[in-house]
PLY file of the C-alpha trace (Angstrom):
ply
format ascii 1.0
element vertex 393
property float x
property float y
property float z
element edge 392
property int vertex1
property int vertex2
end_header
-108.59 18.73 -139.28
-104.86 17.98 -139.63
-104.14 19.87 -136.40
-106.66 17.72 -134.49
-104.96 14.54 -135.77
-101.56 15.89 -134.77
-102.75 16.77 -131.25
-104.35 13.32 -130.88
-101.11 11.63 -132.02
-99.02 13.65 -129.52
-101.40 12.84 -126.64
-101.31 9.10 -127.46
-97.51 9.15 -127.79
-97.12 10.88 -124.42
-99.54 8.39 -122.87
-97.56 5.37 -124.13
-94.27 6.99 -123.12
-95.65 7.49 -119.60
-96.77 3.84 -119.40
-93.36 2.61 -120.68
-91.46 4.79 -118.22
-93.45 3.33 -115.34
-92.31 -0.21 -116.28
-88.61 0.70 -116.18
-87.07 0.13 -112.75
-84.19 2.32 -111.70
-80.79 0.81 -110.85
-81.20 1.80 -107.21
-84.58 0.02 -107.05
-83.08 -3.10 -108.67
-80.21 -3.08 -106.20
-82.53 -2.56 -103.22
-85.04 -5.21 -104.25
-82.41 -7.86 -105.12
-80.54 -7.12 -101.88
-83.72 -7.60 -99.85
-84.58 -10.91 -101.54
-80.99 -12.10 -101.16
-80.87 -11.20 -97.45
-84.19 -12.97 -96.85
-82.93 -16.00 -98.86
-85.96 -15.95 -101.14
-84.10 -17.68 -103.95
-87.08 -18.45 -106.20
-88.35 -14.86 -106.02
-84.87 -13.51 -106.67
-84.48 -15.73 -109.76
-87.91 -14.62 -111.03
-86.99 -10.98 -110.38
-83.74 -11.49 -112.28
-85.63 -12.87 -115.30
-87.87 -9.79 -115.29
-85.16 -7.15 -115.07
-82.94 -8.90 -117.64
-85.50 -7.89 -120.31
-85.00 -4.19 -119.62
-81.25 -3.85 -120.15
-77.94 -4.29 -118.42
-77.65 -5.70 -114.91
-74.85 -4.69 -112.58
-72.20 -7.21 -111.54
-73.41 -7.11 -107.92
-77.00 -7.96 -108.88
-75.78 -10.72 -111.23
-73.74 -12.13 -108.39
-76.85 -12.32 -106.19
-78.87 -14.00 -108.95
-76.02 -16.43 -109.66
-75.77 -17.30 -105.98
-79.53 -17.91 -105.90
-79.14 -20.46 -108.72
-76.19 -21.95 -106.82
-78.36 -22.39 -103.72
-81.02 -24.07 -105.87
-78.35 -26.44 -107.26
-78.78 -25.21 -110.83
-75.05 -24.87 -111.38
-75.33 -24.27 -115.12
-77.62 -21.24 -114.69
-75.34 -19.94 -111.97
-72.39 -20.24 -114.34
-74.23 -18.16 -116.94
-74.46 -15.27 -114.47
-70.81 -15.57 -113.40
-69.70 -15.72 -117.05
-71.49 -12.44 -117.73
-69.59 -10.87 -114.85
-66.28 -12.24 -116.14
-66.93 -10.77 -119.60
-66.63 -7.32 -118.01
-64.13 -8.18 -115.29
-62.10 -11.34 -115.92
-60.24 -10.85 -112.61
-63.35 -10.92 -110.39
-62.15 -13.38 -107.75
-65.62 -14.11 -106.34
-67.05 -14.96 -109.77
-63.98 -17.09 -110.44
-64.33 -18.99 -107.16
-68.05 -19.61 -107.68
-67.41 -20.74 -111.28
-64.78 -23.19 -110.02
-67.24 -24.49 -107.42
-70.06 -24.95 -109.98
-67.85 -26.80 -112.45
-66.56 -29.03 -109.68
-70.15 -29.86 -108.69
-70.84 -30.73 -112.35
-67.83 -33.12 -112.41
-66.08 -30.83 -114.90
-62.88 -30.80 -112.85
-60.60 -30.11 -115.82
-62.51 -27.02 -116.90
-62.74 -25.86 -113.28
-58.96 -25.57 -112.86
-58.81 -22.66 -115.35
-60.38 -20.43 -112.69
-58.03 -21.33 -109.82
-55.21 -18.79 -110.61
-57.73 -15.95 -110.24
-59.17 -17.10 -106.91
-58.31 -15.33 -103.67
-55.16 -16.84 -102.14
-56.89 -17.43 -98.82
-59.61 -19.49 -100.52
-56.97 -21.46 -102.45
-55.33 -22.23 -99.12
-58.63 -23.21 -97.45
-59.60 -25.48 -100.38
-56.06 -26.97 -100.40
-55.71 -26.39 -104.13
-52.29 -27.13 -105.57
-50.84 -26.52 -109.00
-49.59 -30.11 -109.28
-51.99 -32.65 -107.84
-53.65 -36.06 -108.09
-57.41 -35.59 -108.39
-58.49 -39.19 -107.91
-57.46 -42.84 -107.90
-59.75 -45.70 -108.89
-60.00 -49.44 -109.40
-62.52 -51.09 -111.71
-63.29 -54.76 -112.29
-65.52 -56.59 -114.75
-66.07 -60.34 -114.46
-67.43 -61.81 -117.72
-69.48 -64.99 -118.07
-70.70 -66.55 -121.34
-73.18 -69.21 -122.36
-70.71 -70.40 -125.02
-68.63 -73.42 -123.96
-65.84 -72.34 -126.35
-65.42 -69.05 -124.50
-64.17 -69.21 -120.94
-64.97 -66.62 -118.30
-62.98 -63.40 -118.58
-61.73 -60.92 -116.02
-60.95 -57.23 -116.70
-59.19 -55.06 -114.08
-58.20 -51.41 -114.46
-56.19 -49.23 -112.07
-56.59 -45.53 -112.83
-55.41 -42.18 -111.50
-55.79 -38.66 -112.83
-54.48 -35.25 -111.91
-53.08 -32.00 -113.22
-49.78 -30.44 -114.16
-50.39 -26.74 -113.70
-53.79 -25.12 -114.04
-54.47 -26.01 -117.69
-52.82 -29.38 -118.37
-54.59 -32.50 -117.04
-53.72 -36.19 -117.28
-55.40 -39.56 -116.82
-53.45 -42.84 -116.77
-54.50 -46.47 -116.48
-52.91 -49.90 -116.23
-55.17 -52.76 -117.35
-55.09 -56.54 -117.26
-57.46 -58.91 -119.04
-57.52 -62.71 -118.70
-59.54 -65.29 -120.64
-59.10 -68.78 -122.05
-60.92 -69.62 -125.27
-61.28 -72.51 -127.72
-61.41 -71.79 -131.45
-60.43 -74.66 -133.82
-61.15 -72.49 -136.89
-57.99 -70.47 -136.13
-55.77 -73.02 -137.89
-52.56 -70.95 -137.62
-52.80 -70.70 -133.83
-51.03 -73.51 -132.01
-53.15 -75.49 -129.55
-56.27 -73.63 -130.67
-58.36 -75.62 -128.21
-56.60 -73.88 -125.33
-55.80 -70.24 -126.20
-54.74 -68.32 -123.12
-55.18 -64.55 -123.39
-53.13 -62.64 -120.81
-53.53 -59.08 -122.09
-51.79 -56.07 -120.53
-52.60 -52.47 -121.38
-51.34 -48.95 -120.72
-53.47 -45.84 -121.28
-52.56 -42.15 -121.10
-54.89 -39.21 -121.78
-53.80 -35.56 -121.73
-56.06 -32.54 -122.02
-55.24 -28.85 -122.27
-57.69 -26.04 -121.57
-57.32 -23.26 -124.15
-59.86 -21.15 -122.24
-63.01 -21.55 -120.14
-64.90 -23.29 -122.95
-62.47 -25.16 -125.25
-60.32 -28.15 -124.38
-57.87 -30.06 -126.59
-57.48 -33.80 -125.93
-54.85 -36.37 -126.84
-54.74 -40.04 -125.82
-52.57 -43.11 -126.35
-53.48 -46.75 -125.67
-51.07 -49.70 -125.89
-52.19 -53.34 -125.74
-49.87 -56.33 -125.35
-51.82 -59.47 -126.30
-50.20 -62.93 -126.29
-52.28 -65.38 -128.34
-50.38 -68.68 -127.93
-47.76 -68.61 -130.73
-48.80 -65.05 -131.73
-48.08 -61.84 -129.84
-49.92 -58.67 -130.82
-48.57 -55.25 -129.86
-51.34 -52.79 -130.64
-51.01 -49.00 -130.55
-53.84 -46.49 -130.81
-53.80 -42.69 -130.72
-56.65 -40.21 -130.38
-57.03 -36.46 -130.96
-60.12 -34.59 -129.86
-61.65 -31.23 -129.07
-64.26 -30.49 -126.42
-66.51 -27.44 -126.21
-68.36 -26.55 -123.00
-71.47 -24.35 -123.18
-74.24 -23.96 -120.61
-76.22 -27.22 -120.31
-74.33 -29.20 -122.93
-70.83 -30.26 -123.96
-69.83 -31.09 -127.53
-66.88 -33.29 -128.44
-65.32 -34.61 -131.65
-62.65 -37.36 -131.72
-60.47 -39.04 -134.34
-58.74 -42.37 -133.62
-56.02 -44.13 -135.59
-53.93 -47.20 -134.86
-53.72 -50.94 -135.31
-55.62 -53.79 -133.72
-54.40 -57.37 -134.25
-52.00 -56.17 -136.95
-54.71 -54.42 -138.96
-54.97 -50.65 -139.43
-58.08 -49.02 -138.01
-59.59 -45.54 -137.91
-62.58 -44.26 -136.02
-64.36 -40.90 -136.01
-66.84 -39.90 -133.32
-69.10 -37.01 -132.32
-70.59 -36.74 -128.85
-72.97 -34.48 -126.94
-73.52 -34.45 -123.17
-76.67 -32.76 -121.90
-77.76 -31.82 -118.36
-81.30 -30.40 -118.60
-81.58 -29.56 -114.89
-78.23 -27.81 -114.73
-76.81 -30.43 -112.34
-76.07 -34.16 -112.18
-79.61 -35.18 -111.20
-80.30 -35.99 -114.85
-77.89 -36.29 -117.76
-77.56 -37.90 -121.18
-74.55 -38.74 -123.34
-75.11 -39.47 -127.04
-72.23 -40.78 -129.15
-72.17 -41.50 -132.89
-69.07 -43.17 -134.36
-67.85 -44.48 -137.71
-65.28 -47.26 -137.62
-63.12 -48.05 -140.69
-61.18 -51.34 -140.86
-60.24 -53.41 -143.93
-62.16 -50.87 -146.05
-65.35 -51.77 -144.16
-67.30 -48.94 -142.51
-69.30 -49.65 -139.37
-71.62 -47.08 -137.78
-72.39 -47.30 -134.06
-74.61 -45.30 -131.76
-74.32 -45.30 -127.99
-76.76 -43.65 -125.60
-76.22 -43.16 -121.87
-78.91 -41.87 -119.50
-78.17 -41.21 -115.85
-80.33 -39.86 -113.05
-80.28 -39.45 -109.30
-82.55 -41.97 -107.57
-81.63 -41.42 -103.91
-79.73 -38.76 -101.97
-76.24 -40.08 -102.75
-77.03 -42.57 -105.51
-77.22 -42.41 -109.31
-78.44 -45.04 -111.76
-76.96 -44.99 -115.26
-78.19 -47.04 -118.21
-76.39 -47.52 -121.53
-77.13 -49.06 -124.92
-74.87 -49.51 -127.97
-76.37 -50.50 -131.30
-74.44 -51.40 -134.45
-72.12 -54.32 -135.21
-68.43 -54.13 -134.32
-65.45 -56.34 -133.58
-63.06 -53.48 -132.85
-64.21 -50.31 -131.16
-62.91 -47.43 -129.00
-64.99 -45.96 -126.18
-64.60 -43.17 -123.62
-61.67 -41.42 -125.35
-60.10 -44.85 -126.02
-60.09 -45.86 -122.34
-61.87 -49.03 -123.46
-60.67 -50.93 -126.52
-62.85 -53.79 -127.72
-60.82 -56.22 -129.85
-62.76 -59.46 -129.52
-62.46 -62.00 -132.35
-66.25 -62.39 -132.19
-68.51 -59.70 -133.61
-70.64 -57.77 -131.13
-74.23 -57.27 -132.26
-75.61 -55.39 -129.25
-74.39 -54.13 -125.89
-76.35 -52.67 -123.00
-76.51 -52.50 -119.24
-76.63 -50.31 -116.16
-74.37 -49.05 -113.38
-75.29 -47.81 -109.94
-73.01 -45.20 -108.35
-73.17 -44.42 -104.63
-71.30 -41.75 -102.71
-70.15 -43.72 -99.68
-68.42 -40.69 -98.15
-67.56 -37.18 -99.40
-64.46 -38.62 -101.10
-65.33 -42.26 -101.83
-67.67 -43.42 -104.62
-68.68 -47.04 -105.18
-69.93 -48.63 -108.41
-71.90 -51.80 -109.13
-73.38 -52.75 -112.48
-74.36 -55.33 -115.05
-73.75 -55.56 -118.82
-75.09 -57.97 -121.43
-73.53 -58.37 -124.87
-74.87 -60.33 -127.81
-72.05 -61.75 -129.97
-71.70 -63.70 -133.20
-69.04 -66.41 -133.01
-66.22 -66.02 -135.57
-66.52 -68.20 -138.70
-69.90 -69.38 -137.49
-73.55 -68.33 -137.30
-73.77 -69.16 -133.62
-75.00 -66.22 -131.51
-74.30 -66.23 -127.80
-74.49 -63.90 -124.80
-71.80 -62.56 -122.53
-72.73 -61.21 -119.10
-70.51 -58.86 -117.09
-70.68 -57.99 -113.40
-69.02 -54.60 -112.96
-67.70 -53.07 -109.76
-65.39 -50.22 -108.78
-64.20 -47.74 -106.18
-63.05 -44.14 -106.75
-61.29 -41.98 -104.18
-61.37 -38.25 -104.89
-58.87 -36.00 -103.19
0 1
1 2
2 3
3 4
4 5
5 6
6 7
7 8
8 9
9 10
10 11
11 12
12 13
13 14
14 15
15 16
16 17
17 18
18 19
19 20
20 21
21 22
22 23
23 24
24 25
25 26
26 27
27 28
28 29
29 30
30 31
31 32
32 33
33 34
34 35
35 36
36 37
37 38
38 39
39 40
40 41
41 42
42 43
43 44
44 45
45 46
46 47
47 48
48 49
49 50
50 51
51 52
52 53
53 54
54 55
55 56
56 57
57 58
58 59
59 60
60 61
61 62
62 63
63 64
64 65
65 66
66 67
67 68
68 69
69 70
70 71
71 72
72 73
73 74
74 75
75 76
76 77
77 78
78 79
79 80
80 81
81 82
82 83
83 84
84 85
85 86
86 87
87 88
88 89
89 90
90 91
91 92
92 93
93 94
94 95
95 96
96 97
97 98
98 99
99 100
100 101
101 102
102 103
103 104
104 105
105 106
106 107
107 108
108 109
109 110
110 111
111 112
112 113
113 114
114 115
115 116
116 117
117 118
118 119
119 120
120 121
121 122
122 123
123 124
124 125
125 126
126 127
127 128
128 129
129 130
130 131
131 132
132 133
133 134
134 135
135 136
136 137
137 138
138 139
139 140
140 141
141 142
142 143
143 144
144 145
145 146
146 147
147 148
148 149
149 150
150 151
151 152
152 153
153 154
154 155
155 156
156 157
157 158
158 159
159 160
160 161
161 162
162 163
163 164
164 165
165 166
166 167
167 168
168 169
169 170
170 171
171 172
172 173
173 174
174 175
175 176
176 177
177 178
178 179
179 180
180 181
181 182
182 183
183 184
184 185
185 186
186 187
187 188
188 189
189 190
190 191
191 192
192 193
193 194
194 195
195 196
196 197
197 198
198 199
199 200
200 201
201 202
202 203
203 204
204 205
205 206
206 207
207 208
208 209
209 210
210 211
211 212
212 213
213 214
214 215
215 216
216 217
217 218
218 219
219 220
220 221
221 222
222 223
223 224
224 225
225 226
226 227
227 228
228 229
229 230
230 231
231 232
232 233
233 234
234 235
235 236
236 237
237 238
238 239
239 240
240 241
241 242
242 243
243 244
244 245
245 246
246 247
247 248
248 249
249 250
250 251
251 252
252 253
253 254
254 255
255 256
256 257
257 258
258 259
259 260
260 261
261 262
262 263
263 264
264 265
265 266
266 267
267 268
268 269
269 270
270 271
271 272
272 273
273 274
274 275
275 276
276 277
277 278
278 279
279 280
280 281
281 282
282 283
283 284
284 285
285 286
286 287
287 288
288 289
289 290
290 291
291 292
292 293
293 294
294 295
295 296
296 297
297 298
298 299
299 300
300 301
301 302
302 303
303 304
304 305
305 306
306 307
307 308
308 309
309 310
310 311
311 312
312 313
313 314
314 315
315 316
316 317
317 318
318 319
319 320
320 321
321 322
322 323
323 324
324 325
325 326
326 327
327 328
328 329
329 330
330 331
331 332
332 333
333 334
334 335
335 336
336 337
337 338
338 339
339 340
340 341
341 342
342 343
343 344
344 345
345 346
346 347
347 348
348 349
349 350
350 351
351 352
352 353
353 354
354 355
355 356
356 357
357 358
358 359
359 360
360 361
361 362
362 363
363 364
364 365
365 366
366 367
367 368
368 369
369 370
370 371
371 372
372 373
373 374
374 375
375 376
376 377
377 378
378 379
379 380
380 381
381 382
382 383
383 384
384 385
385 386
386 387
387 388
388 389
389 390
390 391
391 392
């Protein structure tokens, strides 16, 4: 009886082993099949084939390259990067994987992370792409004209000139010069001379530096100076920021800490941010930012959400909403410093970006802010018409 059970067990084991062996595809078959699909440009079938064979063990670098290129052709740059990263784990000097990784990151607007790959790219491709170790990546101008329904607050005008570039393959910089003009009336500010005619002629300087430790981690430092004449007062405000950014597949994580002074009062701010691109490209993206602002021992929590999506071939619409009260706030790595005397209750709007040419991008948008007038319960609105041009080299 025991011998019959043993024989039955052996037969069943051999049967299952035979079935399992039939499902395993040899390396030569994988190479042949992937090569055929790649030659015939059947990208969807090649991606599906790649998902199937990935369950059965290791995939050669050549096959991974074909699968990665299929994702690249389908404009899923994140999935393509995953394949190239697997190749680079085994061969960090693979120039083709490095070039394709640089290209994907550039398509994802992750220019700073992309530069890490350039030293490993073939010299001929570096020459053809005109990549230089020291370069200006882009120059831009941005303007925001602000209108209020409060007779005590005149119209304001914000203008920012910006350029960014790199110093070597790992160190990147971004610098801005800003001017802001507005005339306001505020009799409650009894120590300000001629408080019925306060002319604000604010000048600002901004500098952001980032250093890529590797393909995934970036250290960030920023400095923002504001010179604000306020009739018989002059405020010289300094703010510094330290941050770290982590890039992984479809999302990017970032944590920032700010410290400085605004209108002669010390301020700190701590923020955490996540960027997410579910389609692996710029056709749809979200940016979620949570911050805690500490000033005069008062903590303020703010949440900002940005959603952007492609609506036409060369056009993207981006909406944003900030909830939580604040009078002083840092945004976009301290590029924007809000230091209004009136408390902001809500801020939201949209921007439309259009690629006018391969190197020129235009911007047009609208923002509405709900504010509470200082020393008063009066709530009013401020409307901003935003515009800009960016030239990318």
